[in-house]
Structures are given as structure tokens and as C-alpha cells.
Backbone bond lengths (Angstrom), bond angles and torsions (degrees), N, CA, C in turn:
res aa  C-N    CA-C-N  psi(-1)  N-CA   C-N-CA  omega(-1)  CA-C   N-CA-C  phi
1 M - - - 1.470 - - 1.528 109.64 -
2 V 1.323 116.42 130.74 1.456 119.74 177.57 1.524 109.67 -81.17
3 E 1.325 115.56 158.14 1.457 120.45 178.08 1.521 109.60 -90.27
4 P 1.343 119.39 128.61 1.462 120.19 177.02 1.516 110.82 -69.04
5 P 1.339 118.27 148.65 1.469 119.96 175.92 1.514 110.41 -73.95
6 S 1.312 116.58 174.59 1.463 121.44 177.16 1.530 109.52 -82.75
7 A 1.315 116.10 145.98 1.466 120.11 177.16 1.520 109.65 -69.62
8 P 1.348 117.78 138.65 1.465 120.74 -179.81 1.516 111.44 -82.42
9 A 1.309 116.46 71.86 1.457 121.65 -177.77 1.518 109.83 -128.26
10 S 1.347 115.69 164.90 1.459 119.81 -179.27 1.520 111.47 -66.48
11 Q 1.337 116.82 -28.88 1.452 122.16 175.65 1.533 108.87 -116.94
12 P 1.343 118.69 134.29 1.462 120.10 -179.40 1.527 111.22 -56.12
13 S 1.317 116.08 136.30 1.460 119.98 178.30 1.518 109.01 -151.83
14 A 1.327 114.77 154.70 1.451 119.58 179.59 1.518 110.07 -77.92
15 L 1.328 116.05 146.40 1.453 120.15 176.28 1.520 109.83 -77.90
16 R 1.329 116.49 152.97 1.453 121.56 -174.10 1.525 113.15 -77.99
17 G 1.311 117.40 -30.94 1.450 120.84 -172.42 1.514 114.27 -64.21
18 D 1.324 115.26 157.49 1.458 122.28 177.17 1.534 108.15 -94.07
19 Y 1.321 116.13 106.12 1.453 121.80 -177.46 1.532 112.50 -93.55
20 S 1.323 117.06 2.38 1.463 120.31 -171.26 1.531 113.45 -66.44
21 S 1.336 117.01 -27.72 1.466 119.23 -177.89 1.526 112.42 -109.54
22 A 1.341 117.00 12.22 1.464 119.74 -177.47 1.522 111.81 -71.85
23 A 1.304 115.91 144.01 1.456 122.50 175.38 1.529 109.52 -73.19
24 P 1.331 118.53 170.76 1.473 119.95 179.27 1.524 114.35 -56.56
25 D 1.333 118.27 -26.25 1.470 120.44 177.46 1.533 111.53 -93.19
26 Y 1.325 116.18 12.41 1.460 124.69 176.37 1.525 114.27 73.93
27 T 1.311 118.90 10.49 1.452 119.78 176.44 1.529 110.76 -82.76
28 V 1.337 114.60 153.60 1.459 122.56 177.58 1.525 107.57 -137.96
29 A 1.313 116.19 172.88 1.463 121.01 170.88 1.522 108.66 -80.37
30 Q 1.339 116.93 142.51 1.463 118.45 178.16 1.524 111.44 -66.82
31 R 1.305 117.78 -37.79 1.472 123.05 -178.52 1.535 110.01 54.39
32 W 1.313 115.11 55.75 1.469 122.02 -175.82 1.524 111.86 -56.45
33 E 1.314 116.19 -36.35 1.458 119.90 -176.87 1.534 112.78 -67.48
34 H 1.324 117.65 -10.85 1.466 120.90 -179.88 1.536 112.82 -90.83
35 Y 1.310 118.35 -6.49 1.466 118.80 176.92 1.520 109.92 -67.00
36 A 1.331 116.48 135.61 1.462 121.69 179.70 1.528 110.18 -80.60
37 P 1.339 117.29 157.45 1.468 119.96 178.53 1.532 112.85 -53.58
38 D 1.339 117.27 -38.93 1.460 118.59 -179.37 1.523 111.79 -68.59
39 E 1.331 117.64 -29.25 1.461 119.72 176.65 1.527 110.49 -67.72
40 H 1.321 117.22 -40.57 1.459 120.10 174.20 1.533 110.12 -63.84
41 A 1.324 116.73 -37.42 1.463 120.39 -179.80 1.531 111.09 -65.80
42 I 1.329 117.33 -36.30 1.457 120.96 176.81 1.525 110.05 -65.08
43 W 1.336 116.86 -43.87 1.476 120.11 174.28 1.527 110.08 -55.17
44 A 1.331 116.77 -47.34 1.460 121.17 -177.61 1.532 111.30 -60.52
45 T 1.327 116.58 -40.39 1.467 120.22 178.15 1.521 111.02 -63.39
46 L 1.326 116.23 -47.76 1.467 120.68 179.64 1.526 111.14 -63.34
47 Y 1.325 116.46 -44.07 1.466 120.78 -178.27 1.525 110.74 -63.46
48 R 1.323 116.20 -45.70 1.470 121.01 -176.55 1.524 111.72 -60.43
49 R 1.318 117.44 -42.73 1.463 118.18 -176.40 1.527 112.56 -79.34
50 Q 1.344 117.50 -22.08 1.463 118.95 178.49 1.524 112.91 -87.49
51 I 1.321 118.32 -31.77 1.452 119.94 -172.34 1.522 111.52 -63.84
52 D 1.321 117.49 -36.67 1.466 119.73 177.85 1.521 110.93 -69.67
53 L 1.335 116.95 -37.42 1.463 120.30 179.77 1.515 111.82 -67.13
54 I 1.322 117.64 -41.01 1.462 117.81 -175.53 1.517 111.95 -69.97
55 E 1.328 117.88 -25.66 1.465 119.10 175.51 1.526 110.58 -60.23
56 R 1.318 116.25 -29.96 1.464 120.83 -179.23 1.518 112.74 -93.35
57 Y 1.321 117.65 -34.68 1.462 119.87 -167.80 1.532 115.08 -112.89
58 A 1.326 119.52 -17.05 1.461 120.09 -172.81 1.526 112.26 -85.06
59 A 1.336 114.80 154.03 1.461 121.54 176.43 1.526 109.87 -63.81
60 P 1.344 117.06 147.85 1.477 119.99 179.86 1.527 112.76 -55.87
61 E 1.330 117.52 -36.66 1.460 120.43 -179.38 1.529 111.71 -65.15
62 F 1.326 115.90 -35.40 1.463 119.95 177.60 1.527 109.95 -68.34
63 L 1.320 116.46 -45.68 1.464 120.23 179.23 1.525 111.03 -60.06
64 A 1.324 116.59 -40.98 1.458 120.12 178.21 1.520 110.48 -61.48
65 G 1.342 117.00 -38.54 1.453 120.93 178.53 1.512 112.73 -67.00
66 V 1.326 116.86 -40.63 1.468 120.87 177.27 1.524 109.90 -59.65
67 R 1.322 115.73 -44.94 1.470 119.33 -179.29 1.520 111.19 -66.76
68 A 1.321 116.64 -39.23 1.471 119.89 -179.38 1.526 111.40 -64.56
69 L 1.332 116.66 -40.80 1.468 120.08 -178.50 1.524 111.77 -70.72
70 G 1.340 116.13 -32.18 1.454 119.69 176.90 1.509 114.40 59.16
71 A 1.316 117.10 37.47 1.468 120.66 -178.70 1.526 110.98 -63.15
72 S 1.303 115.29 146.54 1.457 120.79 179.39 1.522 110.89 -65.65
73 A 1.329 115.69 142.38 1.453 120.44 175.06 1.516 111.80 -83.43
74 T 1.310 117.86 -8.69 1.463 120.71 -173.65 1.525 113.73 -119.63
75 Q 1.333 117.99 -11.18 1.464 120.40 -177.20 1.529 110.85 -138.32
76 I 1.319 115.46 148.42 1.462 120.40 172.59 1.530 108.00 -57.61
77 P 1.313 118.50 132.67 1.475 119.97 -176.25 1.529 112.29 -66.32
78 R 1.300 114.79 151.69 1.462 121.34 168.62 1.529 107.39 -84.56
79 F 1.307 116.94 124.50 1.462 120.19 -176.82 1.525 111.95 -60.96
80 E 1.320 117.02 -33.36 1.463 119.89 -178.04 1.535 111.30 -64.10
81 D 1.339 116.59 -31.92 1.468 119.85 177.44 1.528 110.58 -68.77
82 A 1.318 116.25 -44.58 1.461 120.57 178.75 1.519 111.32 -62.93
83 N 1.312 116.31 -36.71 1.465 119.85 -176.89 1.519 112.96 -65.60
84 R 1.312 117.46 -30.38 1.465 118.92 176.28 1.523 110.57 -63.18
85 V 1.329 116.84 -38.35 1.467 121.65 178.86 1.529 110.51 -71.58
86 L 1.326 116.37 -46.93 1.466 120.28 -177.28 1.520 111.64 -64.56
87 Q 1.309 117.17 -43.12 1.463 119.93 -179.37 1.522 111.16 -60.77
88 A 1.328 116.42 -40.47 1.459 120.13 -179.79 1.519 111.57 -70.25
89 A 1.331 117.05 -33.99 1.465 120.50 -174.91 1.526 113.05 -81.27
90 T 1.344 117.03 -46.43 1.469 120.05 -171.84 1.512 114.32 -139.91
91 G 1.335 118.07 -1.09 1.459 120.21 -177.62 1.516 113.94 82.46
92 W 1.332 117.43 6.18 1.462 121.29 178.54 1.521 110.15 -88.60
93 R 1.334 115.05 165.06 1.453 122.19 167.42 1.515 108.37 -150.32
94 I 1.303 116.10 160.49 1.453 120.16 175.40 1.528 108.48 -101.09
95 V 1.339 115.16 146.76 1.459 120.81 177.06 1.523 108.23 -122.45
96 A 1.310 115.82 141.63 1.460 121.30 -179.51 1.522 110.48 -77.85
97 V 1.338 116.18 136.43 1.465 122.39 176.49 1.532 108.84 -136.08
98 P 1.340 117.89 160.24 1.465 120.35 -178.17 1.526 113.57 -72.12
99 G 1.325 117.33 -18.01 1.463 122.68 -174.50 1.516 108.61 160.29
100 L 1.310 116.26 -146.36 1.461 120.04 177.32 1.525 110.24 -60.63
101 I 1.329 115.64 143.30 1.463 120.14 179.51 1.527 108.75 -127.89
102 P 1.334 118.52 162.07 1.466 120.70 -178.45 1.538 111.72 -60.18
103 E 1.335 114.35 151.73 1.462 119.50 -174.82 1.518 112.84 -56.37
104 Q 1.341 117.16 -44.17 1.461 118.51 -175.44 1.519 111.89 -63.28
105 D 1.331 117.19 -35.00 1.462 120.27 178.00 1.528 110.89 -73.53
106 F 1.319 116.53 -37.91 1.460 120.51 176.88 1.523 110.69 -61.33
107 F 1.330 116.56 -47.94 1.464 120.35 178.65 1.527 111.40 -59.30
108 D 1.327 116.71 -41.89 1.454 120.02 -177.76 1.525 111.42 -64.53
109 H 1.325 116.53 -40.84 1.465 119.13 177.05 1.530 110.43 -61.19
110 L 1.326 117.45 -47.82 1.462 119.51 -179.00 1.525 111.17 -61.90
111 A 1.322 116.68 -43.08 1.464 120.33 -178.90 1.526 111.76 -59.92
112 H 1.321 117.40 -25.44 1.462 121.89 179.06 1.531 111.97 -105.86
113 R 1.319 116.08 22.29 1.470 123.52 175.38 1.531 112.63 59.02
114 R 1.327 114.01 45.16 1.459 121.35 173.09 1.523 108.14 -124.61
115 F 1.330 117.38 124.79 1.464 118.95 178.67 1.523 109.91 -105.53
116 P 1.362 117.82 120.48 1.464 120.71 -179.77 1.528 111.70 -71.31
117 V 1.315 116.79 128.63 1.462 122.88 178.82 1.527 108.87 -123.95
118 T 1.314 115.88 124.88 1.463 122.81 179.67 1.533 110.17 -63.35
119 V 1.318 117.08 141.93 1.463 119.94 -175.67 1.533 113.67 -88.14
120 W 1.331 118.76 -26.00 1.462 118.91 -175.01 1.532 111.02 -90.82
121 I 1.339 115.23 160.51 1.460 120.58 179.83 1.518 109.78 -118.90
122 R 1.304 115.53 150.43 1.470 123.05 -176.74 1.524 112.30 -60.37
123 R 1.330 115.60 165.18 1.460 121.74 175.99 1.534 109.19 -87.12
124 R 1.304 116.44 167.30 1.464 120.49 -177.78 1.527 112.62 -62.63
125 E 1.321 116.55 -34.48 1.463 118.69 179.36 1.518 112.30 -74.01
126 E 1.325 117.89 -3.05 1.460 122.06 -179.74 1.535 112.32 -111.66
127 L 1.303 117.46 17.46 1.462 119.76 -176.63 1.519 112.08 -56.60
128 D 1.335 117.22 -35.94 1.463 120.15 -174.37 1.514 114.54 -99.89
129 Y 1.324 118.41 -14.39 1.469 119.55 179.67 1.514 109.67 -153.93
130 L 1.314 114.90 131.52 1.455 121.33 -177.80 1.517 109.01 -137.89
131 V 1.339 117.53 132.83 1.462 121.31 -178.73 1.519 110.62 -72.66
132 E 1.322 117.36 -43.53 1.466 122.54 -178.35 1.533 109.93 -107.31
133 P 1.318 117.94 152.06 1.464 119.31 175.28 1.527 111.31 -70.57
134 D 1.341 116.00 139.46 1.463 121.54 177.56 1.520 109.30 -115.48
135 V 1.324 117.33 -171.82 1.453 120.63 -177.07 1.521 111.79 -64.70
136 F 1.326 117.71 -32.76 1.467 118.15 179.38 1.522 110.47 -68.45
137 H 1.314 116.86 -46.95 1.470 119.01 177.68 1.519 110.73 -59.17
138 D 1.308 117.46 -50.41 1.459 121.03 -173.44 1.526 112.13 -68.30
139 F 1.328 116.87 -44.82 1.461 119.22 -176.16 1.524 111.05 -79.74
140 F 1.309 117.58 -56.96 1.462 120.20 -177.18 1.521 111.20 -64.91
141 G 1.341 117.05 -38.07 1.458 120.02 -175.81 1.515 114.46 -80.30
142 H 1.347 117.73 -37.79 1.465 120.61 -171.60 1.529 114.81 -104.50
143 A 1.319 117.73 -39.99 1.463 119.54 -171.11 1.532 113.79 -60.57
144 P 1.336 120.35 -38.69 1.473 118.45 -176.57 1.523 114.42 -56.08
145 L 1.317 118.86 -41.30 1.464 119.84 -177.68 1.521 113.14 -75.28
146 L 1.321 117.22 -12.71 1.464 118.89 174.90 1.524 111.44 -71.69
147 T 1.333 117.39 -8.02 1.463 120.77 172.94 1.524 111.37 -83.93
148 N 1.336 117.41 -10.47 1.464 121.52 -178.80 1.529 109.31 -91.97
149 P 1.326 119.38 119.82 1.468 120.52 -174.03 1.525 114.95 -58.17
150 V 1.324 118.12 -39.20 1.467 119.94 -177.58 1.525 110.50 -70.17
151 F 1.324 116.90 -47.83 1.463 119.20 -179.64 1.523 110.86 -66.82
152 A 1.319 117.19 -38.28 1.468 120.39 178.39 1.523 110.70 -62.52
153 R 1.325 116.97 -38.10 1.473 119.71 178.42 1.520 110.81 -68.76
154 F 1.339 117.73 -35.74 1.458 120.05 174.78 1.521 110.37 -61.33
155 M 1.319 117.44 -43.66 1.461 120.31 -178.70 1.520 111.21 -62.91
156 Q 1.318 117.69 -37.91 1.454 119.93 176.96 1.526 110.77 -66.10
157 A 1.331 116.61 -43.65 1.463 120.58 178.49 1.532 110.80 -63.04
158 Y 1.328 116.60 -35.57 1.470 120.34 176.87 1.523 109.89 -61.03
159 G 1.320 116.94 -45.81 1.457 119.70 177.88 1.511 112.37 -61.86
160 Q 1.323 116.67 -39.65 1.470 120.78 179.58 1.528 111.73 -66.59
161 A 1.341 117.08 -24.63 1.466 120.74 178.95 1.522 112.74 -80.16
162 G 1.323 117.10 -12.10 1.452 120.68 -174.78 1.514 116.66 -59.21
163 P 1.340 119.56 -48.20 1.468 119.78 -177.41 1.520 113.47 -57.69
164 K 1.323 117.70 -38.30 1.462 119.99 178.66 1.527 110.92 -65.29
165 A 1.330 116.45 -39.36 1.464 119.85 178.27 1.521 110.95 -65.64
166 L 1.328 117.04 -39.48 1.459 120.64 -179.65 1.518 112.53 -66.05
167 S 1.322 116.32 -28.23 1.470 119.95 -176.09 1.528 113.61 -96.06
168 T 1.336 117.17 1.47 1.464 120.80 -178.24 1.523 109.68 -118.96
169 P 1.344 119.04 125.58 1.467 119.88 179.77 1.530 111.60 -54.21
170 G 1.310 115.65 130.10 1.458 121.21 179.70 1.516 114.07 81.65
171 G 1.332 117.82 -9.78 1.451 120.68 -175.58 1.513 113.86 -67.77
172 L 1.325 116.62 -41.96 1.455 119.45 -176.73 1.522 110.92 -63.27
173 R 1.320 117.42 -40.70 1.466 120.10 179.04 1.521 111.11 -62.00
174 M 1.318 116.67 -41.92 1.461 119.79 -179.14 1.527 111.30 -68.42
175 L 1.321 117.13 -41.16 1.458 119.89 179.14 1.524 110.75 -67.85
176 A 1.328 117.19 -35.62 1.464 120.74 178.05 1.523 111.07 -63.25
177 R 1.322 117.07 -35.52 1.469 119.44 178.22 1.520 111.12 -66.07
178 L 1.319 117.31 -36.31 1.458 120.69 176.55 1.525 109.86 -60.97
179 Y 1.314 117.49 -44.00 1.461 121.25 178.85 1.526 110.50 -64.61
180 W 1.308 115.74 -45.15 1.468 120.14 -177.54 1.525 110.86 -58.29
181 Y 1.315 116.31 -52.52 1.460 119.80 -173.55 1.522 113.72 -80.95
182 M 1.327 118.00 -29.16 1.460 119.67 -174.34 1.523 114.46 -103.07
183 V 1.325 118.17 -17.94 1.458 120.91 177.95 1.524 110.66 -109.17
184 E 1.321 117.02 -44.02 1.459 120.69 -177.51 1.529 113.57 -86.80
185 F 1.340 117.63 -35.71 1.465 119.02 -170.90 1.526 113.34 -132.59
186 G 1.314 117.05 36.18 1.450 120.82 -177.49 1.518 113.88 -86.88
187 L 1.331 115.08 147.62 1.460 123.96 171.13 1.530 108.20 -117.71
188 I 1.330 116.22 158.39 1.450 120.71 -179.50 1.525 109.58 -142.35
189 R 1.331 115.76 143.50 1.461 120.72 176.60 1.529 109.35 -81.12
190 T 1.330 115.90 136.62 1.457 121.05 175.56 1.526 108.44 -133.17
191 S 1.314 116.07 173.73 1.465 119.60 178.27 1.517 112.06 -64.08
192 A 1.340 116.50 -19.73 1.461 121.44 179.11 1.527 112.64 -96.10
193 G 1.347 117.38 3.28 1.460 121.47 -178.26 1.519 111.60 111.86
194 L 1.326 116.57 -168.87 1.458 120.62 179.59 1.522 110.98 -66.77
195 R 1.323 114.81 137.53 1.455 120.37 176.97 1.531 109.05 -136.31
196 V 1.325 115.82 159.35 1.461 123.43 -177.34 1.527 110.29 -96.44
197 Y 1.337 115.93 140.07 1.462 119.15 168.30 1.519 111.73 -130.64
198 G 1.346 118.83 -12.21 1.454 121.72 -176.86 1.517 112.84 -68.95
199 A 1.342 115.93 135.15 1.463 121.60 -175.83 1.515 112.81 -64.91
200 G 1.343 116.84 -36.52 1.454 119.54 -179.84 1.515 112.55 -65.47
201 I 1.327 116.22 -29.99 1.469 120.30 177.15 1.522 109.83 -78.92
202 L 1.329 116.32 -49.73 1.460 120.35 -171.28 1.524 113.77 -71.60
203 S 1.315 118.10 -12.12 1.466 120.35 173.75 1.523 111.31 -98.04
204 S 1.346 116.92 7.95 1.466 122.41 179.97 1.523 109.79 -122.78
205 K 1.309 117.48 118.73 1.461 121.68 -179.96 1.528 111.34 -58.48
206 G 1.329 116.32 -47.77 1.458 119.74 -175.90 1.510 113.29 -68.39
207 E 1.341 116.95 -43.57 1.463 118.62 -174.76 1.527 112.27 -76.60
208 T 1.334 117.58 -23.71 1.462 119.53 175.83 1.522 110.33 -57.48
209 V 1.322 116.59 -46.88 1.465 120.86 179.78 1.521 110.69 -74.27
210 Y 1.317 116.78 -45.41 1.471 122.03 -176.91 1.516 111.98 -57.59
211 S 1.330 117.12 -43.06 1.467 120.13 -173.64 1.523 112.67 -63.20
212 I 1.334 117.42 -27.81 1.458 121.67 -178.61 1.527 112.37 -101.24
213 E 1.320 116.73 -40.47 1.460 120.65 -170.50 1.529 115.02 -93.33
214 S 1.327 117.93 -29.96 1.465 119.94 -172.22 1.533 111.85 -73.22
215 P 1.341 117.20 140.21 1.469 120.32 174.42 1.520 112.49 -80.37
216 E 1.323 118.88 -5.31 1.456 121.19 -172.74 1.532 114.21 -73.95
217 P 1.335 120.21 -50.50 1.477 118.09 -176.24 1.520 111.23 -76.07
218 Q 1.324 115.39 156.69 1.462 119.89 171.92 1.525 108.58 -94.30
219 R 1.306 114.82 147.33 1.462 121.70 -179.29 1.519 106.59 -121.04
220 V 1.333 115.22 111.54 1.459 122.29 -168.58 1.528 109.41 -111.50
221 A 1.321 116.55 136.05 1.457 121.05 177.86 1.523 110.10 -60.00
222 F 1.321 116.42 139.55 1.455 122.13 -178.46 1.527 111.85 -58.38
223 E 1.316 114.51 130.59 1.472 122.23 171.38 1.520 104.85 -147.53
224 L 1.310 116.95 119.44 1.458 121.93 -166.85 1.520 113.60 -54.18
225 L 1.311 118.11 -51.55 1.455 120.38 -176.62 1.519 111.14 -63.96
226 R 1.324 117.34 -41.02 1.466 119.91 179.11 1.532 110.09 -61.00
227 V 1.310 117.52 -42.70 1.458 120.53 178.59 1.525 110.85 -60.68
228 M 1.325 116.60 -46.07 1.464 120.27 -174.73 1.525 113.21 -73.94
229 R 1.327 116.96 -13.07 1.460 120.00 178.24 1.532 112.57 -102.39
230 T 1.315 118.67 -5.43 1.463 121.48 -174.15 1.514 111.73 -93.80
231 D 1.314 116.51 123.93 1.459 121.79 177.32 1.528 109.33 -68.94
232 Y 1.338 116.50 167.25 1.461 119.44 -177.65 1.521 110.38 -138.89
233 R 1.331 115.08 166.25 1.458 121.98 -179.50 1.518 108.95 -102.73
234 I 1.331 116.36 136.60 1.458 119.81 179.70 1.525 112.47 -108.53
235 D 1.338 117.74 -5.59 1.459 120.21 -172.73 1.522 113.60 -121.08
236 D 1.333 117.92 14.47 1.458 121.00 -178.65 1.524 108.19 -162.54
237 F 1.321 116.35 172.03 1.454 119.42 173.79 1.527 109.04 -60.16
238 Q 1.320 115.49 151.34 1.462 120.22 -177.55 1.521 111.66 -69.77
239 R 1.327 114.71 148.79 1.466 120.26 175.35 1.523 111.06 -94.00
240 T 1.335 116.73 -17.82 1.455 122.10 179.05 1.520 109.25 -135.21
241 Y 1.326 115.54 134.18 1.454 122.11 170.27 1.520 108.45 -120.74
242 F 1.313 116.85 141.18 1.457 121.20 175.46 1.524 109.08 -101.32
243 V 1.327 115.07 140.89 1.456 121.46 -169.76 1.527 110.89 -116.45
244 L 1.322 116.14 124.87 1.455 122.20 176.10 1.517 111.00 -89.76
245 D 1.328 116.10 153.63 1.458 121.54 167.81 1.524 110.52 -86.00
246 S 1.328 116.30 -29.95 1.465 121.60 179.84 1.520 107.91 -166.72
247 F 1.323 117.28 163.24 1.453 120.21 174.82 1.521 111.17 -69.86
248 E 1.324 116.93 -27.27 1.460 119.82 175.26 1.523 110.68 -62.13
249 Q 1.337 117.75 -36.62 1.460 121.26 177.66 1.523 110.78 -59.86
250 L 1.315 117.22 -43.42 1.466 121.70 179.38 1.520 110.75 -65.77
251 F 1.325 116.87 -48.56 1.461 120.13 -178.74 1.522 111.54 -61.19
252 D 1.347 116.41 -47.54 1.463 119.87 -177.45 1.526 111.88 -63.09
253 A 1.329 116.79 -41.46 1.468 120.28 -178.40 1.514 111.47 -63.33
254 C 1.319 116.87 -38.63 1.464 120.55 -176.37 1.521 112.29 -85.11
255 Y 1.324 117.14 -40.92 1.452 120.24 -175.28 1.527 111.73 -68.36
256 D 1.318 116.72 -31.95 1.464 120.97 -177.50 1.524 113.35 -91.58
257 T 1.328 118.24 8.95 1.464 121.86 -175.15 1.524 111.03 -117.37
258 D 1.318 116.18 132.66 1.458 121.91 170.76 1.518 107.51 -85.52
259 F 1.323 116.92 111.56 1.459 120.42 -175.83 1.527 113.25 -72.36
260 A 1.326 118.11 -21.97 1.463 120.68 -172.87 1.530 113.11 -56.51
261 P 1.339 120.47 -47.09 1.468 118.97 177.91 1.520 112.85 -61.56
262 M 1.324 117.20 -33.80 1.462 120.37 177.15 1.523 110.49 -65.87
263 Y 1.330 116.57 -42.90 1.461 119.72 178.04 1.530 110.64 -60.09
264 R 1.327 115.76 -44.88 1.472 119.56 -176.65 1.530 111.23 -66.29
265 Q 1.316 117.10 -37.63 1.457 120.26 -176.22 1.521 112.87 -79.95
266 Y 1.326 116.37 -37.39 1.472 119.17 -171.07 1.527 114.25 -116.89
267 G 1.326 117.86 -11.00 1.451 119.91 -173.45 1.510 115.11 -61.40
268 S 1.322 117.14 -30.65 1.468 120.14 -178.55 1.533 112.77 -95.40
269 L 1.324 117.74 -1.88 1.456 120.57 -179.45 1.525 110.97 -84.55
270 P 1.336 117.89 154.84 1.455 119.66 175.94 1.537 109.92 -61.06
271 P 1.330 117.57 142.47 1.464 119.40 -179.87 1.519 111.35 -71.70
272 I 1.314 115.93 162.67 1.454 121.92 171.99 1.520 108.34 -75.57
273 S 1.317 117.56 136.97 1.462 121.57 -179.05 1.525 110.19 -63.97
274 P 1.335 117.22 143.63 1.477 118.78 175.89 1.515 113.16 -65.66
275 D 1.332 116.69 -13.21 1.465 120.96 178.09 1.520 112.66 -95.17
276 A 1.332 117.30 -3.25 1.459 119.95 -177.45 1.518 110.98 -68.38
277 G 1.329 116.55 144.70 1.459 121.29 178.95 1.504 111.41 -75.05
278 P 1.341 117.05 175.60 1.468 121.20 178.57 1.527 111.31 -57.23
279 A 1.324 116.33 144.04 1.462 120.73 -178.98 1.517 110.93 -66.73
């Protein structure tokens, strides 16, 4: 039996997932046939209220991915069905996991074009806020962009960068900020205006609208070092969003940069506040 990681919360808490049958790489069987009718109904509720919002607010690449995957609006998807689409599009596949997994295992999966997706789904009282990622967040929020070759290649490069971050003081924190702002909470400019592509936004009804429509948060042009030095909020809507011009901009900035000197220079310094204005 593998040991579950600690929950990333202000107070220590046990993770919800069942890690008792996980393999050494933390993968499990999805066991789709074990989902209860109410669990499928919760998926349907979440899907129904998000699908209309993403038509208005999501990036075109995300919408294309949703259509390509063809996930059911009424049932939790079977991962094997999604994998046929992902493998054909970019060589990726999703693997079932009990929940959050240790960083080194997460990086290794990404480096080998495997995206970990949690098998359980939230309860009804958690429709609007969830401490840990569930199958709706992971699948609906992340899987669609894995059909996009440029973004999928960035995700693989991110995984390949993990070991260096783990071995350099302050590196993991800086790399985690890149994931937070550019994978979970990213915005992108399009010909139709600002659009959302971040999974943490697109799996949240409230933040999908807030991130684009609200005058409260600041929206800052992407700059790699600023992103990696900026702290983030885990218990509320973000106060800062970083905006890409294209996914190629993100890939080129990261792929052509040696992160090690950045870790050494800035890893031990206090982070920039998430409320700080543009540099």
C-alpha cells in the first residue's frame, strides 16, 4: 500500500481518496461500473451548468477539446473512451488516481504523457467549492486541452522540469506557481477578447464569470519570472490572473529557459503578493 500525500490546506487533513489499492505509481482502476446513480447525476449537474458558460467564456482550443472528447452530459466519462481520442490527437492518455499524489510521481506521469485524473466525484454540498480536485475538475477542466498539440507539449515539458525543481531549494514552490497560474488559472487573448483556459476556473461556475467580467482582479500580461515569483490564493477567487497571447508564447518561454538559475536567485526570497500590482 502506498502512503497518501498530505492535503495542501492551511490545516492538516486527510485526503478523501482510497489509496489502499493504488499501484506504486499511484494509479488505480477507474471501476466505472461502481459509480452510483447519484454520482452520475452530480456529474450531469456540474456539466450542464458549465457547458453553457464555456461556450461564452472558454478559449477556442478548450472548446475544440471538449467537442473532440465528446464526454457524456449525463454520466461520468469512461477514461478508456477519452484515451482513444487523446492518443490519436497528441499521444497522451489519462490515468486514474485516488486523488492528489506526491509531486515526484505527478511529474513523472506528465513527463511520460500521462495525466492523473481523480476517480471520485464531489458531494452535492460541494458543488460550488471543493478542497481537493475530483473527477469533474480533473477531466472536464484538464483533459480538453490535452488534445491541443502545443499545450500538451508544454505539459510534458513541465513534467520533465520537475526533478530539477525538487532538487533545488525553492524550486518546487516556483514551479508550482507556474502550474497554478498557467494551467489552473490562465487567461488568453483571442480575436473575440479575453477567454479562459485554466482548469481551476473552467470547473468553477462562479470563477468562470468572475475571471472575465469582474472589475476586481487584475489581469497581468504573462512574464515568466513574475508568474513564478507570485504567490497565490487557495481559498478564494484569484486576485491576479496572468494573460497569454498564445499557447506558443507559454511553451517557448518555458522550453527555452533554464529554470535552475532562477531557482537559485529567487527561490529563497519572499514571494510577490497575489495582490501586488504589475511590475
